[in-house]
Each structure stands twice: as C-alpha cells, then as structure tokens.
C-alpha positions, 0 to 999 in steps of 0.5 A, spaced: 360 632 911 353 632 914 350 639 917 354 642 911 348 647 910 349 652 916 353 654 922 359 650 925 358 645 918 358 651 913 364 654 917 367 648 916 366 647 909 370 654 908 375 652 912 377 645 909 375 646 902 382 648 899 385 642 902 380 637 898 379 635 892 372 633 892 367 635 897 360 631 898 355 636 903 349 634 905 344 639 909 337 637 912 332 644 911 336 645 904 342 642 899 348 646 901 351 651 897 357 649 893 363 653 896 365 659 892 372 660 890 374 653 891 380 650 886 377 642 887 374 638 882 367 638 884 362 638 890 356 633 890 350 637 894 344 633 897 338 634 901 337 629 906 333 628 912 337 624 916 332 623 921 329 619 917 331 611 915 328 612 908 331 618 906 338 616 909 337 609 905 336 612 899 342 617 900 347 611 902 345 608 896 347 614 891 354 615 896 355 607 893 353 608 887 358 614 886 364 614 882 371 618 883 375 619 888 376 615 894 372 618 900 378 619 906 375 623 910 367 624 914 365 630 919 358 629 922 356 635 923 348 635 923 345 636 929 339 639 933 335 639 939 331 644 943 331 644 952 324 641 954 322 640 961 322 632 962 314 632 963 314 635 955 319 631 952 316 627 946 319 620 945 318 621 938 323 627 938 327 623 942 327 618 937 329 623 932 335 625 935 338 618 937 336 617 929 340 623 927 346 624 932 347 617 933 345 613 928 346 617 921 353 617 924 354 609 924 351 608 919 355 612 914 361 610 918 359 602 916 359 605 909 365 609 908 370 604 913 371 599 908 374 603 903 378 608 908 380 601 911 383 598 904 387 605 903 390 604 910 387 612 911 381 615 914 379 621 919 372 621 922 370 627 926 363 628 929 360 634 932 359 633 940 357 638 945 359 640 952 352 639 954 353 631 957 360 633 959 357 638 964 349 636 964 344 641 967 337 641 967 331 641 961 337 637 957 335 630 956 334 629 949 340 633 946 344 631 952 343 624 952 343 623 945 350 627 944 353 623 950 351 617 946 355 619 939 361 620 944 361 614 946 360 611 939 366 615 937 370 612 942 368 605 941 369 606 933 376 609 934 379 603 939 376 599 933 379 601 927 385 605 929 389 598 927 387 600 920 390 607 921 383 610 921 383 616 927 376 617 929 375 623 934 369 627 937 369 635 937 364 638 943 363 646 943 359 649 948 355 656 947 357 657 940 354 663 937 350 660 931 342 661 930 341 654 933 345 655 939 342 662 941 335 659 940 337 654 944 339 658 950 334 663 950 329 657 951 333 654 956 333 661 960 325 661 959 324 654 962 328 656 968 324 663 969 317 659 969 320 654 975 322 660 978 329 658 978 335 662 977 339 660 970 345 658 970 351 663 970 353 665 964 359 661 960 363 668 958 368 668 964 371 661 961 372 665 954 378 669 953 375 677 954 369 674 954 368 672 947 364 667 944 365 661 941 364 662 933 362 657 928 369 658 925 373 656 932 370 649 931 372 649 924 379 650 926 378 644 931 375 640 926 380 642 920 386 639 925 382 633 926 382 631 919 389 633 917 393 628 915 398 630 919 395 628 925 397 621 925 395 619 933 390 623 936 384 618 936 378 617 941 379 624 943 373 629 945 376 636 943 372 641 947 372 648 944 369 652 950 375 655 954 376 653 960 369 651 962 370 644 962 374 644 967 370 647 973 
C-alpha cells in the first residue's frame, strides 16, 4: 500500500490489517508505522518519494528481491495536489503529480501483476477523486492527473480480468483529512481572490450533513479487496453521498 503513513492510507491499514498475513507499507513524508495489535506475520515499511523515478526504481528493486508470501493485493493511496489558478500552474508540479498518481501506479502494477496472474488471484485498488467527475475551477493539476489514473484503472481492469485480477478505483469527495481541509481552504481563497462566490458546500449531499471520513473510504477499499468480491472490476466507487448524482 502506498500513501500508508496518513489519512486514507493509514485508515485503510487499520481496516484491513487483521485480514492480511503480511503488509508492505509505503509513505512519502515518513515511513509508516507498523500496525499496533496486529496478528499478521510482519509488516515491511518504506519511505519513498514516488514522484522521483530514481527512488521508485530503488524501491521496486527491493520489492523484486524480497522473499516471502506472494503479494495478492495492491492499494495505491498516495496522492497530493493543491488548487491553483491556471496562470500559476507550474509544469514541474504537473509532472510530479502525474508521476505520483499515474506512473507510480502503472509501474507497481507491472511489477505485481505477473505473480497475481500466475496465482490466478489479485486485487488492485487505486484511490481516485470526485474532482475529475465534478470538475470545478482551479483544479487542473489535481483533477487532470486523477482523471488519468481513473482511466488507467479501467483500461488495466479490462486487460487482466481474464486472469481473475480485479482492478477498481475508489473516488472520495470532501474527505475530512489534513490534506482535504487544506485544499478546500485554499480553494475558497482562490475564489475570493477573483471576487467569485465559492461553490456551495457538499454537506447537503451527505447523511445528516456529516463529512466523509478517511474510515468511510477505507471501508470501500476493504470491500473491493475482499476475496469474496469476485465480479466487481473496472468500477469507480464514489464515496461522496449523492453528490455525483447532481
């Protein structure tokens, strides 16, 4: 699992740990902590900047050299990106986000798929976003690269379903995490700077106005990873109440 040191990734580790014999956890800002009160055989933790091709390659080499149980699941939670006016979009940031959201996902899937195909079982889940499904101002870098990830997921799902490898996407909206709150605050500032009203809150699309929590997204990821899920593939499971219907 990438992005395992905070937010959705950290919540997902807590949700799935008791159903896993072994966990390989990757974080960017720090190496993820091994789960507490876990009955599995072991957790490997790595600090890797997945935006950097060199760091990715070194991690992939370690992954290829490891011994132990075969890897049957891959969750790509790593994500980043802040709103920006189009005139302020830095091409380097755009490339970094594409490396993080798309290239890292494809490369790690390339590494893990041979064993999954050989064993006739695999589950791959990428964390997308509501952003490309409901485009709004100032979201070009984040929404465009998450849209590319969603398309990669669906193309890969069609390619490997015959090998009993199921690939899906979970797209949350308005998640109550540090990154999500910071993004929404900056988005409001950008609208204010241009003298435009900010988009209405999504709270009315959620039960009793509650926010989407990291645990809500983790439950959706766990559902798609479950071996009892034998048919859902190429799907984008939106975790945002009824917002996608509007």
